[in-house]
NUNU-980992 format. One record per residue (C-alpha): residue in three letters; x, z, y. Coordinates in Angstrom, 1 decimal, padded with zeros to 4 digits, m for minus. Example, Ala and Ser with C-alpha at 12.3 -4.5 7.8 and 13.67 -1.06 7.14 Angstrom:
2
<atom><res>ALA</res><u>012.3</u><w>007.8</w><v>m004.5</v></atom>
<atom><res>SER</res><u>013.7</u><w>007.1</w><v>m001.1</v></atom>
! end
This chain:
313
<atom><res>MET</res><u>137.2</u><w>115.5</w><v>095.4</v></atom>
<atom><res>ILE</res><u>135.0</u><w>115.7</w><v>092.1</v></atom>
<atom><res>ASP</res><u>137.1</u><w>115.2</w><v>088.9</v></atom>
<atom><res>ALA</res><u>134.3</u><w>114.6</w><v>086.3</v></atom>
<atom><res>ARG</res><u>131.8</u><w>111.9</w><v>086.2</v></atom>
<atom><res>PRO</res><u>128.4</u><w>113.4</w><v>087.3</v></atom>
<atom><res>THR</res><u>125.3</u><w>113.4</w><v>084.9</v></atom>
<atom><res>ARG</res><u>123.3</u><w>110.4</w><v>085.4</v></atom>
<atom><res>LEU</res><u>120.0</u><w>110.9</w><v>087.3</v></atom>
<atom><res>ARG</res><u>116.6</u><w>110.0</w><v>085.6</v></atom>
<atom><res>GLY</res><u>113.0</u><w>110.5</w><v>086.4</v></atom>
<atom><res>VAL</res><u>111.7</u><w>109.8</w><v>090.0</v></atom>
<atom><res>LEU</res><u>114.2</u><w>109.0</w><v>092.8</v></atom>
<atom><res>ALA</res><u>113.1</u><w>108.5</w><v>096.4</v></atom>
<atom><res>PRO</res><u>114.8</u><w>106.0</w><v>098.6</v></atom>
<atom><res>VAL</res><u>114.9</u><w>108.5</w><v>101.3</v></atom>
<atom><res>VAL</res><u>113.4</u><w>107.5</w><v>104.6</v></atom>
<atom><res>THR</res><u>115.7</u><w>108.0</w><v>107.6</v></atom>
<atom><res>PRO</res><u>114.2</u><w>110.0</w><v>110.6</v></atom>
<atom><res>PHE</res><u>115.0</u><w>109.0</w><v>114.0</v></atom>
<atom><res>HIS</res><u>114.9</u><w>110.5</w><v>117.2</v></atom>
<atom><res>ALA</res><u>112.9</u><w>108.6</w><v>119.9</v></atom>
<atom><res>ASN</res><u>116.2</u><w>107.2</w><v>121.3</v></atom>
<atom><res>LEU</res><u>116.6</u><w>105.6</w><v>118.0</v></atom>
<atom><res>GLU</res><u>119.6</u><w>107.9</w><v>116.9</v></atom>
<atom><res>ALA</res><u>119.4</u><w>109.3</w><v>113.4</v></atom>
<atom><res>ASN</res><u>117.8</u><w>112.8</w><v>113.2</v></atom>
<atom><res>ALA</res><u>120.5</u><w>114.6</w><v>110.8</v></atom>
<atom><res>THR</res><u>118.7</u><w>117.9</w><v>110.7</v></atom>
<atom><res>GLU</res><u>115.3</u><w>116.3</w><v>109.7</v></atom>
<atom><res>PHE</res><u>117.1</u><w>114.2</w><v>107.3</v></atom>
<atom><res>VAL</res><u>118.5</u><w>117.3</w><v>105.5</v></atom>
<atom><res>ARG</res><u>115.1</u><w>118.9</w><v>105.5</v></atom>
<atom><res>HIS</res><u>113.4</u><w>116.1</w><v>104.0</v></atom>
<atom><res>CYS</res><u>115.9</u><w>115.7</w><v>101.2</v></atom>
<atom><res>ARG</res><u>115.9</u><w>119.4</w><v>100.5</v></atom>
<atom><res>TRP</res><u>112.1</u><w>118.9</w><v>100.2</v></atom>
<atom><res>LEU</res><u>112.3</u><w>116.1</w><v>097.8</v></atom>
<atom><res>LEU</res><u>114.6</u><w>117.9</w><v>095.6</v></atom>
<atom><res>GLU</res><u>112.4</u><w>120.8</w><v>095.4</v></atom>
<atom><res>ASN</res><u>109.6</u><w>118.6</w><v>094.5</v></atom>
<atom><res>GLY</res><u>111.5</u><w>117.0</w><v>091.6</v></atom>
<atom><res>ALA</res><u>112.8</u><w>113.8</w><v>093.2</v></atom>
<atom><res>GLY</res><u>116.3</u><w>112.7</w><v>093.2</v></atom>
<atom><res>LEU</res><u>117.8</u><w>111.1</w><v>096.3</v></atom>
<atom><res>ALA</res><u>118.5</u><w>107.4</w><v>096.6</v></atom>
<atom><res>ILE</res><u>119.6</u><w>107.7</w><v>100.2</v></atom>
<atom><res>PHE</res><u>120.3</u><w>104.3</w><v>102.0</v></atom>
<atom><res>GLY</res><u>117.8</u><w>102.2</w><v>100.1</v></atom>
<atom><res>THR</res><u>115.5</u><w>099.6</w><v>101.4</v></atom>
<atom><res>ASN</res><u>113.0</u><w>102.1</w><v>102.5</v></atom>
<atom><res>SER</res><u>115.9</u><w>104.2</w><v>104.3</v></atom>
<atom><res>GLU</res><u>116.0</u><w>101.2</w><v>106.8</v></atom>
<atom><res>ALA</res><u>119.7</u><w>101.3</w><v>105.4</v></atom>
<atom><res>ASN</res><u>120.6</u><w>097.9</w><v>106.6</v></atom>
<atom><res>SER</res><u>119.6</u><w>099.0</w><v>110.2</v></atom>
<atom><res>LEU</res><u>122.3</u><w>101.7</w><v>110.0</v></atom>
<atom><res>SER</res><u>126.1</u><w>101.2</w><v>110.4</v></atom>
<atom><res>VAL</res><u>128.7</u><w>102.2</w><v>108.0</v></atom>
<atom><res>ALA</res><u>129.6</u><w>105.0</w><v>110.2</v></atom>
<atom><res>GLU</res><u>126.2</u><w>106.4</w><v>110.3</v></atom>
<atom><res>ARG</res><u>125.9</u><w>106.3</w><v>106.6</v></atom>
<atom><res>ILE</res><u>128.9</u><w>108.2</w><v>105.9</v></atom>
<atom><res>ARG</res><u>128.2</u><w>110.7</w><v>108.7</v></atom>
<atom><res>LEU</res><u>124.6</u><w>111.3</w><v>107.3</v></atom>
<atom><res>THR</res><u>125.9</u><w>111.7</w><v>103.8</v></atom>
<atom><res>ASP</res><u>128.6</u><w>114.3</w><v>105.0</v></atom>
<atom><res>THR</res><u>125.9</u><w>116.2</w><v>106.7</v></atom>
<atom><res>LEU</res><u>123.9</u><w>116.5</w><v>103.5</v></atom>
<atom><res>LEU</res><u>127.0</u><w>117.7</w><v>101.6</v></atom>
<atom><res>GLU</res><u>127.9</u><w>120.1</w><v>104.3</v></atom>
<atom><res>ALA</res><u>124.4</u><w>121.5</w><v>104.1</v></atom>
<atom><res>GLY</res><u>124.7</u><w>122.2</w><v>100.5</v></atom>
<atom><res>VAL</res><u>122.7</u><w>119.2</w><v>099.3</v></atom>
<atom><res>PRO</res><u>124.3</u><w>118.7</w><v>095.8</v></atom>
<atom><res>ALA</res><u>126.1</u><w>115.2</w><v>095.6</v></atom>
<atom><res>ALA</res><u>125.2</u><w>115.0</w><v>092.0</v></atom>
<atom><res>SER</res><u>121.6</u><w>114.6</w><v>093.2</v></atom>
<atom><res>MET</res><u>122.4</u><w>111.5</w><v>095.2</v></atom>
<atom><res>MET</res><u>122.5</u><w>107.7</w><v>094.4</v></atom>
<atom><res>PRO</res><u>123.5</u><w>106.2</w><v>097.6</v></atom>
<atom><res>GLY</res><u>122.8</u><w>102.7</w><v>098.4</v></atom>
<atom><res>THR</res><u>126.4</u><w>101.3</w><v>099.2</v></atom>
<atom><res>GLY</res><u>125.8</u><w>097.4</w><v>099.0</v></atom>
<atom><res>THR</res><u>126.3</u><w>095.2</w><v>102.0</v></atom>
<atom><res>SER</res><u>127.2</u><w>091.6</w><v>102.8</v></atom>
<atom><res>SER</res><u>130.7</u><w>092.8</w><v>103.6</v></atom>
<atom><res>LEU</res><u>132.9</u><w>093.3</w><v>100.4</v></atom>
<atom><res>THR</res><u>135.1</u><w>096.0</w><v>102.3</v></atom>
<atom><res>ASP</res><u>132.1</u><w>097.7</w><v>103.9</v></atom>
<atom><res>THR</res><u>130.8</u><w>097.9</w><v>100.3</v></atom>
<atom><res>VAL</res><u>134.1</u><w>099.2</w><v>098.9</v></atom>
<atom><res>LEU</res><u>134.3</u><w>101.7</w><v>101.8</v></atom>
<atom><res>LEU</res><u>130.9</u><w>103.2</w><v>101.3</v></atom>
<atom><res>THR</res><u>131.1</u><w>103.1</w><v>097.4</v></atom>
<atom><res>ARG</res><u>134.5</u><w>105.1</w><v>097.6</v></atom>
<atom><res>HIS</res><u>133.0</u><w>107.6</w><v>100.0</v></atom>
<atom><res>ALA</res><u>130.1</u><w>108.2</w><v>097.5</v></atom>
<atom><res>VAL</res><u>132.4</u><w>108.4</w><v>094.4</v></atom>
<atom><res>ASP</res><u>134.8</u><w>110.8</w><v>096.0</v></atom>
<atom><res>ALA</res><u>131.9</u><w>113.0</w><v>097.0</v></atom>
<atom><res>GLY</res><u>130.7</u><w>113.2</w><v>093.7</v></atom>
<atom><res>ALA</res><u>127.6</u><w>111.2</w><v>093.8</v></atom>
<atom><res>ALA</res><u>125.7</u><w>110.7</w><v>090.5</v></atom>
<atom><res>GLY</res><u>125.8</u><w>106.7</w><v>091.0</v></atom>
<atom><res>VAL</res><u>125.8</u><w>104.1</w><v>093.6</v></atom>
<atom><res>LEU</res><u>123.1</u><w>101.5</w><v>094.0</v></atom>
<atom><res>ILE</res><u>124.7</u><w>098.2</w><v>095.0</v></atom>
<atom><res>LEU</res><u>122.7</u><w>095.2</w><v>096.4</v></atom>
<atom><res>PRO</res><u>124.2</u><w>091.9</w><v>096.0</v></atom>
<atom><res>PRO</res><u>125.7</u><w>090.3</w><v>099.1</v></atom>
<atom><res>PHE</res><u>122.6</u><w>089.1</w><v>100.9</v></atom>
<atom><res>PHE</res><u>123.5</u><w>086.7</w><v>103.6</v></atom>
<atom><res>TYR</res><u>124.4</u><w>083.6</w><v>101.7</v></atom>
<atom><res>LYS</res><u>121.8</u><w>082.3</w><v>099.3</v></atom>
<atom><res>LYS</res><u>121.9</u><w>080.2</w><v>096.2</v></atom>
<atom><res>ILE</res><u>124.7</u><w>082.1</w><v>095.1</v></atom>
<atom><res>SER</res><u>125.9</u><w>081.6</w><v>091.3</v></atom>
<atom><res>ASP</res><u>126.3</u><w>084.2</w><v>088.9</v></atom>
<atom><res>ASP</res><u>130.0</u><w>083.6</w><v>089.1</v></atom>
<atom><res>GLY</res><u>130.1</u><w>084.1</w><v>092.6</v></atom>
<atom><res>LEU</res><u>128.1</u><w>087.4</w><v>092.1</v></atom>
<atom><res>PHE</res><u>130.3</u><w>088.4</w><v>089.2</v></atom>
<atom><res>ALA</res><u>133.3</u><w>088.2</w><v>091.4</v></atom>
<atom><res>TYR</res><u>131.8</u><w>090.3</w><v>094.0</v></atom>
<atom><res>TYR</res><u>130.8</u><w>093.1</w><v>091.7</v></atom>
<atom><res>ALA</res><u>134.0</u><w>092.9</w><v>089.7</v></atom>
<atom><res>GLU</res><u>136.0</u><w>093.0</w><v>093.1</v></atom>
<atom><res>VAL</res><u>134.3</u><w>096.0</w><v>094.1</v></atom>
<atom><res>ILE</res><u>134.9</u><w>097.8</w><v>090.9</v></atom>
<atom><res>GLU</res><u>138.5</u><w>096.9</w><v>090.7</v></atom>
<atom><res>ARG</res><u>139.1</u><w>098.1</w><v>094.2</v></atom>
<atom><res>ILE</res><u>137.4</u><w>101.4</w><v>093.6</v></atom>
<atom><res>GLY</res><u>139.2</u><w>101.8</w><v>090.2</v></atom>
<atom><res>ASP</res><u>137.8</u><w>104.9</w><v>089.3</v></atom>
<atom><res>ALA</res><u>136.5</u><w>106.2</w><v>086.1</v></atom>
<atom><res>ARG</res><u>133.9</u><w>108.6</w><v>087.7</v></atom>
<atom><res>MET</res><u>132.0</u><w>105.6</w><v>089.2</v></atom>
<atom><res>SER</res><u>128.4</u><w>104.8</w><v>087.8</v></atom>
<atom><res>LEU</res><u>127.1</u><w>101.4</w><v>089.3</v></atom>
<atom><res>TYR</res><u>123.4</u><w>100.6</w><v>089.6</v></atom>
<atom><res>LEU</res><u>122.9</u><w>097.1</w><v>090.3</v></atom>
<atom><res>TYR</res><u>119.9</u><w>096.6</w><v>092.6</v></atom>
<atom><res>ASN</res><u>117.6</u><w>093.4</w><v>092.1</v></atom>
<atom><res>ILE</res><u>115.3</u><w>092.8</w><v>095.2</v></atom>
<atom><res>PRO</res><u>115.1</u><w>089.1</w><v>095.5</v></atom>
<atom><res>ALA</res><u>112.3</u><w>089.0</w><v>097.8</v></atom>
<atom><res>LEU</res><u>114.5</u><w>090.5</w><v>100.3</v></atom>
<atom><res>SER</res><u>118.0</u><w>089.8</w><v>099.4</v></atom>
<atom><res>GLY</res><u>117.3</u><w>086.1</w><v>098.3</v></atom>
<atom><res>VAL</res><u>119.7</u><w>086.6</w><v>095.7</v></atom>
<atom><res>PRO</res><u>118.5</u><w>087.7</w><v>092.2</v></atom>
<atom><res>ILE</res><u>120.4</u><w>089.6</w><v>089.8</v></atom>
<atom><res>THR</res><u>119.9</u><w>087.7</w><v>086.2</v></atom>
<atom><res>LEU</res><u>120.1</u><w>089.0</w><v>082.9</v></atom>
<atom><res>GLU</res><u>123.0</u><w>086.9</w><v>082.0</v></atom>
<atom><res>LEU</res><u>125.0</u><w>088.3</w><v>085.0</v></atom>
<atom><res>ILE</res><u>124.1</u><w>092.0</w><v>083.9</v></atom>
<atom><res>GLU</res><u>125.4</u><w>091.0</w><v>080.3</v></atom>
<atom><res>ARG</res><u>128.7</u><w>089.7</w><v>081.7</v></atom>
<atom><res>LEU</res><u>129.3</u><w>092.8</w><v>083.9</v></atom>
<atom><res>LEU</res><u>128.3</u><w>095.0</w><v>081.1</v></atom>
<atom><res>LYS</res><u>130.7</u><w>093.3</w><v>078.8</v></atom>
<atom><res>ARG</res><u>133.6</u><w>093.6</w><v>081.2</v></atom>
<atom><res>TYR</res><u>133.0</u><w>097.0</w><v>082.6</v></atom>
<atom><res>PRO</res><u>130.9</u><w>098.9</w><v>079.8</v></atom>
<atom><res>GLU</res><u>131.9</u><w>102.3</w><v>081.3</v></atom>
<atom><res>THR</res><u>131.0</u><w>101.5</w><v>084.9</v></atom>
<atom><res>ILE</res><u>127.6</u><w>099.5</w><v>084.8</v></atom>
<atom><res>ALA</res><u>125.0</u><w>102.3</w><v>084.4</v></atom>
<atom><res>GLY</res><u>121.7</u><w>100.7</w><v>085.1</v></atom>
<atom><res>VAL</res><u>119.5</u><w>098.5</w><v>087.2</v></atom>
<atom><res>LYS</res><u>116.8</u><w>099.0</w><v>089.8</v></atom>
<atom><res>ASP</res><u>114.5</u><w>096.3</w><v>089.4</v></atom>
<atom><res>SER</res><u>112.4</u><w>095.5</w><v>092.6</v></atom>
<atom><res>SER</res><u>111.6</u><w>091.9</w><v>091.5</v></atom>
<atom><res>GLY</res><u>107.9</u><w>092.7</w><v>091.4</v></atom>
<atom><res>ASP</res><u>107.8</u><w>091.0</w><v>088.0</v></atom>
<atom><res>TRP</res><u>106.8</u><w>093.4</w><v>085.0</v></atom>
<atom><res>HIS</res><u>108.3</u><w>090.6</w><v>082.6</v></atom>
<atom><res>ASN</res><u>111.5</u><w>090.8</w><v>084.4</v></atom>
<atom><res>THR</res><u>111.6</u><w>094.6</w><v>084.3</v></atom>
<atom><res>LYS</res><u>110.5</u><w>094.6</w><v>080.5</v></atom>
<atom><res>ALA</res><u>113.1</u><w>092.2</w><v>079.5</v></atom>
<atom><res>MET</res><u>115.9</u><w>094.4</w><v>081.3</v></atom>
<atom><res>ILE</res><u>114.5</u><w>097.4</w><v>079.3</v></atom>
<atom><res>ASP</res><u>114.1</u><w>095.4</w><v>076.1</v></atom>
<atom><res>VAL</res><u>117.6</u><w>094.0</w><v>076.3</v></atom>
<atom><res>PHE</res><u>119.7</u><w>096.7</w><v>078.0</v></atom>
<atom><res>ALA</res><u>118.2</u><w>100.2</w><v>077.3</v></atom>
<atom><res>ARG</res><u>119.6</u><w>100.1</w><v>074.0</v></atom>
<atom><res>ASP</res><u>122.9</u><w>099.6</w><v>075.3</v></atom>
<atom><res>GLY</res><u>122.6</u><w>102.8</w><v>077.5</v></atom>
<atom><res>LEU</res><u>121.5</u><w>101.3</w><v>080.8</v></atom>
<atom><res>ASP</res><u>118.9</u><w>102.9</w><v>082.9</v></atom>
<atom><res>ILE</res><u>116.4</u><w>100.7</w><v>083.9</v></atom>
<atom><res>PHE</res><u>114.4</u><w>101.7</w><v>086.9</v></atom>
<atom><res>PRO</res><u>111.2</u><w>100.0</w><v>087.9</v></atom>
<atom><res>ALA</res><u>110.5</u><w>100.3</w><v>091.7</v></atom>
<atom><res>SER</res><u>107.1</u><w>101.6</w><v>091.3</v></atom>
<atom><res>GLU</res><u>105.4</u><w>104.6</w><v>089.8</v></atom>
<atom><res>ALA</res><u>102.3</u><w>102.4</w><v>088.9</v></atom>
<atom><res>LEU</res><u>104.6</u><w>101.2</w><v>085.9</v></atom>
<atom><res>LEU</res><u>105.5</u><w>104.4</w><v>084.4</v></atom>
<atom><res>SER</res><u>103.0</u><w>104.9</w><v>081.7</v></atom>
<atom><res>THR</res><u>104.0</u><w>101.3</w><v>080.6</v></atom>
<atom><res>ALA</res><u>107.8</u><w>101.5</w><v>081.2</v></atom>
<atom><res>LEU</res><u>108.9</u><w>104.9</w><v>080.0</v></atom>
<atom><res>PRO</res><u>107.6</u><w>104.7</w><v>076.5</v></atom>
<atom><res>LEU</res><u>109.5</u><w>101.5</w><v>076.2</v></atom>
<atom><res>GLY</res><u>112.9</u><w>103.2</w><v>077.6</v></atom>
<atom><res>ALA</res><u>112.9</u><w>103.0</w><v>081.1</v></atom>
<atom><res>ALA</res><u>114.8</u><w>105.7</w><v>082.9</v></atom>
<atom><res>GLY</res><u>112.1</u><w>106.7</w><v>085.4</v></atom>
<atom><res>CYS</res><u>111.4</u><w>105.0</w><v>088.8</v></atom>
<atom><res>ILE</res><u>113.0</u><w>104.4</w><v>092.1</v></atom>
<atom><res>SER</res><u>109.8</u><w>104.4</w><v>094.3</v></atom>
<atom><res>ALA</res><u>109.3</u><w>104.4</w><v>098.1</v></atom>
<atom><res>THR</res><u>106.2</u><w>106.4</w><v>097.9</v></atom>
<atom><res>ALA</res><u>108.3</u><w>109.3</w><v>096.2</v></atom>
<atom><res>ASN</res><u>109.0</u><w>110.3</w><v>099.7</v></atom>
<atom><res>VAL</res><u>105.4</u><w>111.3</w><v>100.3</v></atom>
<atom><res>ASN</res><u>104.2</u><w>112.2</w><v>096.8</v></atom>
<atom><res>PRO</res><u>107.2</u><w>113.4</w><v>095.0</v></atom>
<atom><res>GLY</res><u>105.7</u><w>116.1</w><v>092.9</v></atom>
<atom><res>ASP</res><u>103.0</u><w>114.2</w><v>091.3</v></atom>
<atom><res>ILE</res><u>105.3</u><w>111.4</w><v>090.4</v></atom>
<atom><res>ALA</res><u>107.8</u><w>113.7</w><v>088.9</v></atom>
<atom><res>LEU</res><u>105.1</u><w>115.7</w><v>086.8</v></atom>
<atom><res>LEU</res><u>103.8</u><w>112.3</w><v>085.6</v></atom>
<atom><res>CYS</res><u>107.4</u><w>111.5</w><v>084.4</v></atom>
<atom><res>GLU</res><u>107.8</u><w>114.9</w><v>082.6</v></atom>
<atom><res>ARG</res><u>104.3</u><w>114.6</w><v>081.0</v></atom>
<atom><res>LEU</res><u>104.8</u><w>110.9</w><v>079.8</v></atom>
<atom><res>ARG</res><u>107.9</u><w>112.0</w><v>077.8</v></atom>
<atom><res>ASN</res><u>105.6</u><w>113.9</w><v>075.3</v></atom>
<atom><res>GLU</res><u>102.1</u><w>112.7</w><v>075.8</v></atom>
<atom><res>LYS</res><u>099.7</u><w>110.3</w><v>077.6</v></atom>
<atom><res>ALA</res><u>098.7</u><w>111.4</w><v>081.2</v></atom>
<atom><res>THR</res><u>096.2</u><w>108.7</w><v>082.1</v></atom>
<atom><res>ALA</res><u>094.5</u><w>110.8</w><v>084.8</v></atom>
<atom><res>LEU</res><u>097.7</u><w>111.5</w><v>086.8</v></atom>
<atom><res>GLN</res><u>098.9</u><w>108.0</w><v>086.3</v></atom>
<atom><res>GLU</res><u>095.7</u><w>106.6</w><v>087.8</v></atom>
<atom><res>LYS</res><u>096.1</u><w>109.1</w><v>090.7</v></atom>
<atom><res>VAL</res><u>099.6</u><w>108.4</w><v>091.8</v></atom>
<atom><res>THR</res><u>099.0</u><w>104.6</w><v>091.1</v></atom>
<atom><res>LEU</res><u>096.2</u><w>104.7</w><v>093.8</v></atom>
<atom><res>ILE</res><u>098.3</u><w>106.4</w><v>096.2</v></atom>
<atom><res>ARG</res><u>100.8</u><w>103.9</w><v>095.8</v></atom>
<atom><res>LYS</res><u>098.4</u><w>101.0</w><v>096.1</v></atom>
<atom><res>LEU</res><u>097.0</u><w>102.3</w><v>099.4</v></atom>
<atom><res>PHE</res><u>100.5</u><w>102.3</w><v>100.9</v></atom>
<atom><res>GLU</res><u>101.0</u><w>098.6</w><v>099.8</v></atom>
<atom><res>THR</res><u>098.0</u><w>097.5</w><v>101.9</v></atom>
<atom><res>VAL</res><u>100.3</u><w>098.2</w><v>105.0</v></atom>
<atom><res>PRO</res><u>103.9</u><w>097.8</w><v>105.9</v></atom>
<atom><res>MET</res><u>105.4</u><w>100.5</w><v>103.8</v></atom>
<atom><res>ILE</res><u>108.3</u><w>102.0</w><v>105.7</v></atom>
<atom><res>PRO</res><u>106.2</u><w>102.7</w><v>109.1</v></atom>
<atom><res>ALA</res><u>103.2</u><w>103.7</w><v>107.0</v></atom>
<atom><res>MET</res><u>105.3</u><w>106.4</w><v>105.1</v></atom>
<atom><res>LYS</res><u>106.6</u><w>107.6</w><v>108.4</v></atom>
<atom><res>GLN</res><u>103.3</u><w>107.7</w><v>110.0</v></atom>
<atom><res>VAL</res><u>102.0</u><w>109.8</w><v>107.2</v></atom>
<atom><res>ILE</res><u>104.9</u><w>112.2</w><v>107.4</v></atom>
<atom><res>ALA</res><u>104.2</u><w>112.5</w><v>111.3</v></atom>
<atom><res>TYR</res><u>100.6</u><w>113.2</w><v>110.7</v></atom>
<atom><res>GLY</res><u>101.4</u><w>115.9</w><v>108.0</v></atom>
<atom><res>THR</res><u>104.0</u><w>117.5</w><v>110.0</v></atom>
<atom><res>ASP</res><u>102.7</u><w>117.1</w><v>113.5</v></atom>
<atom><res>ASP</res><u>106.1</u><w>115.9</w><v>114.5</v></atom>
<atom><res>ARG</res><u>105.6</u><w>112.5</w><v>116.3</v></atom>
<atom><res>ASP</res><u>109.5</u><w>111.7</w><v>116.0</v></atom>
<atom><res>TRP</res><u>108.8</u><w>110.7</w><v>112.5</v></atom>
<atom><res>MET</res><u>106.9</u><w>107.7</w><v>113.8</v></atom>
<atom><res>THR</res><u>109.9</u><w>106.0</w><v>114.9</v></atom>
<atom><res>VAL</res><u>111.5</u><w>102.9</w><v>113.1</v></atom>
<atom><res>ARG</res><u>114.4</u><w>101.0</w><v>114.4</v></atom>
<atom><res>PRO</res><u>113.8</u><w>097.4</w><v>115.5</v></atom>
<atom><res>PRO</res><u>112.9</u><w>095.0</w><v>114.3</v></atom>
<atom><res>LEU</res><u>110.5</u><w>097.1</w><v>112.3</v></atom>
<atom><res>GLU</res><u>107.4</u><w>098.2</w><v>114.2</v></atom>
<atom><res>GLN</res><u>105.2</u><w>101.3</w><v>114.0</v></atom>
<atom><res>LEU</res><u>101.7</u><w>100.8</w><v>112.6</v></atom>
<atom><res>LYS</res><u>098.9</u><w>100.2</w><v>115.0</v></atom>
<atom><res>PRO</res><u>096.6</u><w>103.1</w><v>115.8</v></atom>
<atom><res>ASP</res><u>093.6</u><w>101.6</w><v>113.8</v></atom>
<atom><res>GLY</res><u>096.0</u><w>100.8</w><v>110.8</v></atom>
<atom><res>THR</res><u>097.0</u><w>104.5</w><v>110.8</v></atom>
<atom><res>ALA</res><u>093.5</u><w>105.8</w><v>111.0</v></atom>
<atom><res>MET</res><u>092.5</u><w>103.7</w><v>108.1</v></atom>
<atom><res>LEU</res><u>095.4</u><w>104.8</w><v>106.0</v></atom>
<atom><res>ILE</res><u>094.9</u><w>108.4</w><v>106.7</v></atom>
<atom><res>ASP</res><u>091.1</u><w>108.2</w><v>105.8</v></atom>
<atom><res>ALA</res><u>091.7</u><w>106.3</w><v>102.6</v></atom>
<atom><res>LEU</res><u>094.4</u><w>108.8</w><v>101.5</v></atom>
<atom><res>THR</res><u>092.1</u><w>111.6</w><v>102.3</v></atom>
<atom><res>THR</res><u>089.3</u><w>110.1</w><v>100.3</v></atom>
<atom><res>ALA</res><u>091.7</u><w>109.8</w><v>097.5</v></atom>
<atom><res>GLY</res><u>092.6</u><w>113.3</w><v>097.5</v></atom>
<atom><res>PHE</res><u>096.0</u><w>113.2</w><v>099.0</v></atom>
<atom><res>ASP</res><u>097.2</u><w>116.5</w><v>100.0</v></atom>
<atom><res>PHE</res><u>098.8</u><w>116.4</w><v>103.5</v></atom>
<atom><res>LYS</res><u>099.5</u><w>120.2</w><v>103.4</v></atom>
<atom><res>ARG</res><u>102.3</u><w>119.5</w><v>100.9</v></atom>
<atom><res>LEU</res><u>104.0</u><w>117.7</w><v>103.8</v></atom>
<atom><res>LYS</res><u>103.5</u><w>120.6</w><v>106.2</v></atom>
<atom><res>HIS</res><u>105.4</u><w>122.8</w><v>103.8</v></atom>
<atom><res>ARG</res><u>108.7</u><w>120.9</w><v>104.8</v></atom>
<atom><res>LEU</res><u>108.8</u><w>122.8</w><v>108.1</v></atom>
<atom><res>ALA</res><u>109.8</u><w>125.8</w><v>106.1</v></atom>
<atom><res>HIS</res><u>113.2</u><w>124.2</w><v>105.3</v></atom>
! end
């Protein structure tokens, strides 16, 4: 058990894609390899996020994969596990496991089955999680992704939670897709010490100067080095050309279903067909869609060899 609160993560984090064997079982060995590669290329580990197919994983699978990373020597302080579920008790179980392991933070979705939930209901949910954990080491990041959860996290809710739990509420990942919403979160809460993470590296040159903490971006799974470098450069200077490059790569992935697209690209770069596997109800990209994406990325200067280097881990 870790006694001290870990240092907060900043910069770029990857919602780590989860590899599966052809039989749909999680491939723990490849998961460790991918996480190590991400760390070596400057990205933190937001394991069990949306792009991890987290809600297609059981609680036991998430705990087992986390333990596998820890046993392999991957630092807990590099991790921000997604622990939010529709079940209060499952969320508490996953969160306690992450906190006890020494994770830098936990990223918690709102309970997403019931819709049109009031801020009072959401406040009660998050408060119950915090009270049940009852641990000063816990750094909680709220995960706002209303297009999928159907449950928006409002500025008013953040303010209430921050007022009640100022030592626990650490930040927000805003996947609203609305820059005005992200900017409002930065403007209102960054001065109070909250770390606001947009969900796309395309916003970095705009968001970082305003006080954003970095980004938690799906495409950090395949382009971590350039995004991490962009974060570093933007702290001291403009980086227009690099911003344009990472934005172009991001936009190419946005033209197709992103989770299977990233897995197809990793499979292509590593010559490992198992990486193509997604759990139902997701589906693999069609061959023509994959070919078009590979061609577009090649034209854009994407370096597939960097993925090949993962095989050394």
